[in-house]
C-alpha positions in Angstrom: -80.2 -11.5 49.4 -80.4 -7.9 48.6 -77.3 -5.9 47.7 -77.1 -2.5 49.3 -74.8 0.3 48.4 -72.4 1.7 51.0 -70.6 5.1 50.7 -67.1 3.9 49.9 -64.9 7.0 49.9 -67.5 9.1 47.9 -65.0 12.0 47.5 -62.5 10.1 45.4 -61.9 12.1 42.1 -62.1 10.7 38.6 -59.2 8.4 37.9 -59.1 7.2 41.5 -56.3 7.5 44.0 -53.6 5.2 45.4 -54.8 2.9 48.2 -51.8 3.8 50.3 -53.0 7.4 50.2 -56.3 6.5 51.8 -55.3 3.8 54.3 -53.0 5.5 56.7 -51.9 2.2 58.2 -48.4 0.8 58.8 -47.3 -1.4 55.8 -47.1 -4.6 57.9 -50.8 -4.2 58.8 -51.8 -3.6 55.2 -49.8 -6.7 54.2 -51.6 -8.8 56.8 -55.0 -7.4 55.6 -54.1 -8.3 52.0 -53.0 -11.8 53.1 -56.4 -12.4 54.7 -58.2 -11.1 51.7 -56.1 -13.3 49.4 -56.9 -16.4 51.5 -60.6 -15.6 51.7 -60.8 -15.0 47.9 -58.9 -18.3 47.2 -61.2 -20.2 49.5 -64.2 -18.8 47.7 -62.5 -19.4 44.3 -62.4 -15.7 43.5 -59.6 -13.8 41.8 -57.9 -11.1 43.8 -55.1 -9.0 42.5 -54.9 -6.6 45.5 -55.7 -3.4 43.5 -53.3 -0.5 44.1 -55.9 2.2 43.4 -59.3 3.0 44.9 -62.1 4.4 42.7 -65.4 6.2 43.4 -68.0 3.5 43.2 -71.1 5.7 43.1 -71.9 5.1 39.4 -71.2 1.4 39.7 -73.7 1.3 42.6 -76.3 3.1 40.7 -75.9 0.8 37.7 -76.0 -2.1 40.0 -79.5 -0.9 41.2 -80.6 -0.7 37.6 -79.2 -4.2 36.8 -81.2 -5.6 39.7 -84.4 -4.3 38.1 -83.4 -6.0 34.9 -83.0 -9.3 36.8 -79.1 -9.2 36.4 -78.1 -7.6 39.7 -76.1 -10.5 41.1 -74.3 -11.1 37.8 -73.5 -7.4 37.5 -72.2 -7.2 41.1 -70.0 -10.2 40.5 -68.7 -8.7 37.2 -67.8 -5.5 39.0 -66.0 -7.4 41.7 -64.0 -9.4 39.2 -63.1 -6.3 37.2 -61.9 -4.4 40.2 -60.5 -7.0 42.6 -59.4 -9.5 39.9 -58.1 -7.1 37.2 -57.7 -3.8 38.9 -60.0 -2.0 36.4 -61.3 1.5 37.0 -65.0 0.8 38.0 -65.8 4.5 38.0 -65.2 4.6 34.2 -68.5 4.7 32.3 -67.0 2.7 29.4 -65.8 0.0 31.8 -69.3 -0.1 33.4 -71.0 -0.4 30.0 -68.7 -3.2 29.0 -69.5 -5.0 32.3 -73.2 -4.5 31.8 -72.9 -6.0 28.3 -70.9 -8.9 29.7 -73.8 -10.0 31.8 -76.4 -9.6 29.1 -77.6 -6.0 29.6 -77.8 -3.4 26.9 -74.7 -1.1 27.0 -76.9 1.7 25.5 -79.4 1.4 28.3 -76.6 1.3 30.8 -75.2 4.6 29.4 -78.6 6.2 29.4 -79.1 5.0 33.0 -75.8 6.7 34.0 -76.7 9.8 32.0 -80.1 10.3 33.6 -79.0 9.2 37.1 -82.3 7.3 37.3 -81.2 5.2 40.2 -79.5 8.0 42.3 -82.4 8.0 44.8 -82.0 4.2 45.4 -78.3 4.6 46.2 -79.1 7.6 48.4 -81.6 5.5 50.3 -79.0 2.7 50.8 -76.4 5.2 52.0 -78.9 6.6 54.5 -79.7 3.0 55.7 -76.0 2.3 56.1 -75.7 5.4 58.2 -78.8 4.6 60.3 -77.5 1.0 60.9 -74.0 2.3 61.8 -72.3 0.2 59.2 -68.7 1.0 59.1 -67.2 -2.1 57.4 -68.0 -3.9 54.2 -69.2 -6.4 53.7 -71.7 -6.4 56.5 -74.4 -9.0 56.5 -77.7 -8.1 58.2 -80.2 -10.9 58.9 -83.1 -10.8 61.4 -81.4 -8.1 63.4 -78.1 -10.0 63.6 -74.9 -8.9 61.8 -71.8 -10.5 60.5 -69.0 -8.0 59.7 -66.1 -8.2 57.4 -64.7 -10.8 54.9 -65.7 -14.2 56.2 -64.9 -17.8 55.2 -67.6 -19.5 53.2 -68.2 -21.9 56.0 -68.7 -19.1 58.6 -71.0 -17.1 56.3 -73.1 -20.2 55.5 -73.5 -21.0 59.2 -74.5 -17.4 59.9 -77.2 -17.5 57.2 -78.4 -20.9 58.1 -78.7 -19.9 61.8 -80.8 -17.0 60.8 -83.2 -19.0 58.7 -82.0 -18.0 55.2 -83.1 -20.5 52.6 -80.6 -21.7 50.0 -81.2 -20.4 46.5 -82.8 -23.6 45.1 -85.2 -23.6 48.1 -86.7 -20.1 47.4 -90.4 -19.8 46.6 -91.8 -17.4 44.1 -93.8 -14.5 45.4 -91.3 -13.5 48.1 -91.1 -9.9 49.2 -87.8 -9.5 47.4 -89.3 -10.7 44.1 -92.3 -8.4 44.5 -89.9 -5.5 45.2 -87.8 -6.3 42.2 -90.9 -6.4 40.0 -92.0 -3.0 41.3 -88.5 -1.6 40.6 -88.5 -3.0 37.1 -91.1 -0.5 36.1 -88.9 2.5 37.2 -85.7 3.8 35.8 -84.4 3.2 32.3 -86.7 1.6 29.7 
């Protein structure tokens, strides 16, 4: 699996804004959406606090690209998820992001340098362009072999989708895959 960045409200200012200011939806629809998210999170054994604020995720996305080159991309993405959806933390805050990097075994100093140099800006730009070309409007969107599954899904439905599209389970991966070659290539770029 490859995480790709998607432009989530890129114009949000520092400090974020209230969710209700972005989602111009009747309160009953928001409540139903939150109920679905709570159920999906509970099924996947993930915490979900229903954050009240939305933050600019651009720097978290760039740091996620860096973390992937360090072999800690999945762990970093999971840490960012838990910080935001589980604890409501400001994931646009550089101190928060450095703490998250450190929590998954990455150097907070290298993380700060990465954010300062914007060394992975072009990777996120490319992902945003891909998102636009593929007409992705909802996250998460899973793309496999030209097929797509859109929105928060149950584990069972997501597993079935991946299996039907020939995706191997993690323990069944073989070394030397295109993804591992790409990761090795990326590892030589960015922050050292």
